[in-house]
N, C-alpha and C positions, 0 to 999 in steps of 0.2 A: 324853353322848348325850342327845338330847331326842326324845321320841316324841309324836305326836298322832294321833288317830283321829276321823274325822267320818263320821256317817251321817245321812241325811235322807230325807224322804218328801214327795212332792207329789202330791195327788190332786184331780182336778177332774171335776165332773159338770155339764155345761152343756147347757141346753135352749134352743131358739129363738134361736140365734145364727147369722145368715146375712145375705146380701146379695141384693137384687133388682137386676137390670140391665135398663135400658130403653135401646134404641139406635134412632136414626133414620138410615135409609140412603137414599141417592139412587142408584138403579140404572137401567140402560138397558134399555128394552123391546126385543123383537126388531125393532121398526120404527125403533129409534134414539131414541125419545122418552124423557124422564126419567120414572121411576116412583118414588114415595116409599113406603117400607115401614118400619113400626115393629116392632121385635122386642122382645117382652116376656118376659124370663126372671124369673119371679116366685117368690120364696122363700116357702115355706109352713111347713116344719117342719124341725127338726134335733135331733140328739142326739150330743153328744161326751163321751167319757170319756177322761181322760188321767191316766196314772200315771208317776211317775218316782222311782227309788230310788237315789241316789248314795251311794257309800261310798269314802272315801279314807283311806290310812294313810301317814304321813310319818315318816322317821327323819332326824335332823340331828346331825352331828358338827361341833363347833366348837372350834378351838384358835387360838393367836395368829396363825398363818400359813396356816391351812387352814379352809375351811368346806365340808362335803359334805352335801348333802340329796338324799334319794331319796324320791319319792312314787309310790305305786301306788294306782290308783283303778279302780273298777268302777261302771258306771251301767246300770241297766235302765230303758228308756224305752219306753212302750207306749201306744197308743191302741186299746183293744179295740173301741170303738164310735165310729165317725165317719160318721154318716148324715145326708144332706140330701135333702129332697124339695121339689118345686115343679112349676111348669108352664111350658111354652113356647108362646107364641101369637104370631101375626103379624097386623098390620092394614095394609092389608086382608087378610082371611083367605084362605088358600090350601088349606085342608083338611089341613094338616100339623100342626095344634096337638096337643100331647100333654102328659101329666104324666110326671114322671120321679122316680126314686129312685136316689141315688148312695151307695155305701158304700166307705170307704177306710181300713180298719184296718191297723195295722202294729205290729211289735215290733222293738226294736233293743237290742242289748247291746254295750257298749263296755268294753274293758280298756285302761288307760293307764298307762304308766310315764314318769316324767320325772325327770331328774337335774339338779342345779345344783351345780357344783363351782367353787370359787374358791381360788386359790393365790397367796400372796405369794412370789415367787422372788428369788434374789440379783440384785444390780445394779439394783434398782428396777424389776424386771419384775413384772407381775401377769397372771395367766392366769384367764380365766373360760370355762367349758365348760358348755353346756346341751343335752344330748341328750334325745330323747324318742321313744317308740314308742307308736302308737295302733293298736288292732285293733278293728274293728267288724263285727257281723253283723246284717243287717236282713232281716226277712220283711215283704213288702208285698203287699196285695191291693187290687184295684180292681174294682168291680162297678157297672155303669150299666144300669138297666132302664127302659124306657118303656112307655107304654100304647098305642103305635102297633101296629096289627095287622100281622102279617107280619114283625116285626123280632125279632132275637135280642138277648139281653143281651150287653153288652161286659164280658168278664171277663179280667183280667190278674193273674197271680200272679208275683211276682218275689222272688228272694233275692240278697243281695249280701254278699260278704265284702270288706273293705277293710283294707289295712295301710299305715300311714304311718310312715316313719322320717324324722326331721328333727333338726336341731341347729345349734348355732353355737359358735364358739370365737373369743375375742378376746384377743389379747396386747397388753398396755398397757405402755408404757415411760415412766416419769417422767424427763425429761431434766433439768429444773431447775424453779424456782418458776413460770416462765412458759411452759414448753414441755413438751409430751408428744406421744407418738405412739401411734396405734392400728393394729393389724393384724387386721382381722376376717376370718372364714371362715364361710361358711354352706353347709349341705348339706340336701337334701330329696329324699325318694323316696316315691312313692305307687304302691301296687300294688293293683289290683282283682282 
């Protein structure tokens, strides 16, 4: 038997990373004449923090005709701070210009198991099987606030649990030095 363990960490703290978007539009006025409008979504400030902590453990059994490997992993993935602010203006102006602030923090946890099984069978048959199960849980928040008078913040809170079961099996037959045959089988199941 062979065993291995992996643990890692990734941490990022990023300021002032964003994009400004300027778009020119040709719209029709109520009288049918074309009207040119420029929409300016200007980035001003941002702050992103990102943390990831993966851990995996693998056990491998190896013999002349069999190899069995099982891997179990856990990953904690989080962005506790994901904030962007800026302004939205139109030219020619229509009185709807405003500044905005957007926050999108999330936290995800994933648990994964994967197996890799290889067998040399009688009569020149070989069998390879690779099943896996992934389970994830995510908490996500979205908050969008503007300086416009009389508007309310847009707030969304969501939670998601996801289960994925998948795998493949391949039976391989060596017929002679020049010929062989494959018989593959795939399965996949995704549950939210």
